[in-house]
C-alpha positions as CSV (number, residue, x, y, z in Angstrom):
1,M,-0.1,0.1,-0.2
2,K,2.9,2.6,0.6
3,C,4.2,2.2,-2.7
4,Y,0.4,3.4,-4.1
5,D,0.8,6.1,-1.5
6,N,4.5,6.8,-2.5
7,L,3.1,6.7,-6.2
8,N,0.3,9.2,-5.9
9,K,3.1,12.0,-4.3
10,V,4.9,11.2,-7.5
11,I,1.8,12.2,-9.7
12,D,1.2,14.9,-7.5
13,T,3.8,16.6,-8.0
14,I,4.3,15.8,-11.8
15,E,0.6,17.4,-12.0
16,K,2.2,20.6,-10.2
17,Q,4.5,20.2,-12.8
18,L,3.2,19.9,-16.2
19,T,3.8,23.5,-17.7
20,S,7.8,23.1,-16.5
21,E,10.1,21.3,-17.1
22,I,10.2,17.8,-15.0
23,N,12.6,16.2,-14.2
24,Y,12.9,12.6,-13.1
25,D,15.7,13.0,-10.2
26,E,14.0,14.5,-8.4
27,L,10.9,12.6,-8.2
28,A,12.3,9.8,-7.6
29,K,13.8,11.4,-4.2
30,I,10.2,11.8,-2.9
31,V,10.4,8.2,-2.0
32,G,13.7,8.0,-1.6
33,I,14.9,5.5,-4.8
34,S,17.3,5.8,-8.0
35,S,15.4,7.5,-11.4
36,Y,15.7,3.9,-12.9
37,S,13.8,2.2,-10.3
38,L,11.6,5.2,-10.8
39,Q,10.8,4.3,-13.5
40,R,10.3,0.8,-13.7
41,T,7.9,0.4,-10.4
42,F,5.8,3.5,-12.2
43,S,5.8,0.7,-15.8
44,F,4.9,-2.7,-13.9
45,L,2.5,-0.7,-10.9
46,T,0.9,1.4,-14.5
47,G,1.4,-0.3,-17.5
48,M,3.3,2.4,-19.4
49,T,6.2,4.3,-19.0
50,L,6.6,7.5,-16.4
51,T,7.3,9.1,-19.9
52,E,4.3,7.7,-21.5
53,Y,1.9,9.5,-18.6
54,I,3.0,13.0,-18.3
55,R,3.1,13.1,-22.4
56,K,-0.4,11.9,-21.9
57,R,-0.8,14.7,-19.3
58,R,-0.2,17.3,-20.7
59,L,-2.3,16.3,-23.9
60,S,-5.7,15.7,-21.7
61,K,-5.2,19.3,-19.8
62,S,-4.3,20.7,-23.5
63,A,-7.0,18.9,-24.6
64,E,-9.1,20.9,-21.7
65,E,-8.0,24.4,-22.0
66,I,-8.5,24.3,-26.2
67,K,-12.2,23.3,-25.3
68,E,-12.2,25.7,-22.4
69,T,-10.5,28.4,-23.4
70,K,-9.5,31.2,-26.3
71,E,-5.6,31.1,-25.4
72,K,-4.1,30.0,-28.8
73,I,-3.1,27.0,-29.4
74,I,0.2,27.7,-30.0
75,D,0.7,28.9,-26.9
76,I,-0.9,26.4,-25.3
77,A,1.4,23.7,-27.0
78,L,4.8,25.6,-25.3
79,K,3.0,25.9,-21.9
80,Y,2.9,21.9,-22.4
81,Q,6.0,21.4,-23.3
82,Y,6.7,21.0,-26.7
83,D,8.9,23.0,-28.9
84,S,7.0,23.7,-32.1
85,P,2.7,23.1,-33.1
86,V,3.5,20.6,-35.7
87,S,5.3,18.2,-33.0
88,F,2.1,19.5,-30.7
89,S,-0.6,18.3,-33.5
90,N,0.6,15.2,-34.3
91,A,0.9,14.1,-30.5
92,F,-2.6,15.8,-30.1
93,K,-3.8,13.8,-33.5
94,K,-2.0,10.5,-32.5
95,M,-4.2,10.4,-28.4
96,H,-7.2,12.0,-29.2
97,G,-7.9,11.1,-33.3
98,I,-8.1,15.0,-33.9
99,S,-6.4,18.0,-35.1
100,P,-7.1,20.7,-31.9
101,K,-8.6,23.1,-34.6
102,G,-10.5,20.2,-34.7
103,A,-11.4,20.3,-31.7
104,R,-11.8,23.2,-30.9
105,N,-14.5,23.3,-33.3
106,N,-16.5,20.4,-32.9
107,N,-18.0,19.4,-29.5
108,Q,-17.0,16.0,-29.9
109,K,-15.9,14.2,-26.3
110,L,-11.8,14.2,-26.0
111,R,-9.5,10.9,-24.9
112,G,-8.4,11.8,-21.9
113,C,-5.9,10.4,-19.1
114,K,-6.3,9.8,-15.4
115,K,-4.9,12.6,-13.3
116,S,-4.5,9.6,-10.3
117,L,-2.8,5.7,-9.6
118,T,-5.7,4.2,-8.7
119,K,-4.9,0.6,-6.0
120,K,-4.8,-3.0,-8.2
């Protein structure tokens, strides 16, 4: 049980840092293990890599902002650590099945990635 509690602390930290650079070594310090061990444990418990989880959470949060605000899509992409509009658009389309512009103009429900880790 403590393992899940510790990983939820990591997830809470990730949530606070979605719009900035995330340092895996700093995340590992939260639970007192190495970065390598954190990544292996995270993958084992969640079925996805830490990198994949962060990417999906950023794309989920960016989708919320695209649907709920008038902020420019390029600004949202930059906010969530994408270096170019093309890379953001490709990742967004791969996850949501629609372009960011299409998501803004369409009333379609988008896929998301939940924030919390549930106990198995």
